[in-house]
N, C-alpha and C positions, 0 to 999 in steps of 0.2 A: 781876583784879578790884579794885576801891578800894571801901571803904566809907565811908561817912559816917555819924557821929552826929546823929540828928535826932530831934526829939520823936514819939514813937510814935502822937500825934493828927494826925497830917499825914502819917503814913503808912498806903497800903495795901498789904495782900497779893494778890498777881497768883495771880489761878486756876490751877489745872491748865492745860498747853496755850498759857500766856501768855507767849510770850517777852518778856524785860528791853527790848529794841528795840521790841517791838509794846507794851509799858506805857507804856514813852517817850512814844509817841505820842497818850497819852490828853489828857495836858495839853492839850496844843496844840489837838487837839479839839474837849476841851471849852469851851476858849475861845471857837472859832468857832461851837460851836452855842450858847451863851451871847450871844456876838452877835447871833448871827441871830433869836434869840427878842427878845432885848433892843430891839431896832432895828425889830421886828415886821414882819420881811420879808414882803412880800405878794405873788401873783401879778400879773405885769406889771408889777414895778418895776426898777429900774437900779441895779445894785450894784457900787461900786468896793470893791475890798481894797487897801490901802496896805500894801505891805510883801511880798514874796514868801519872807520867811524860813520856819520850820516855823509859827508860827501863823496867816501869812497863807497858805499853802498848804490849811493843815488847816480855816482859815474861807473858802476858798472851796467847798470840797465840800459843809459845809452850807448852805449861801446857793442850791446847784443844787436837791442832794438833796432836801432837806426841804421844799420846794414844787415836789415834783413837777414839775421842769425848766420851770415855769412862770414863773420869774422872767425879764425880757425880757435882761439880759446882764447879768454879772460879771467883772468885772475887774480881774486882779489886776498889781500893779507891784512896781517893786523899784526900788533903786539900787545902782550896781556901786561897789564897796568900793578906789576905784584912784585 
């Protein structure tokens, strides 16, 4: 395990039963939820998520689920690094 010295104000204690891996996905998911709210995604909208990395993939989930599958389409694109 690797340790990093970080200001306590930026750290959150994980609840019991939440693994480090699950905790690590909270930040990309929160970025996605924030983007959906800020973009005022509403039923019938077409949505494009640019980038298929952790944030892009986690942004597609709240785009679809927050609107109860009422979004017309959500497209995730990515670029290969080759």
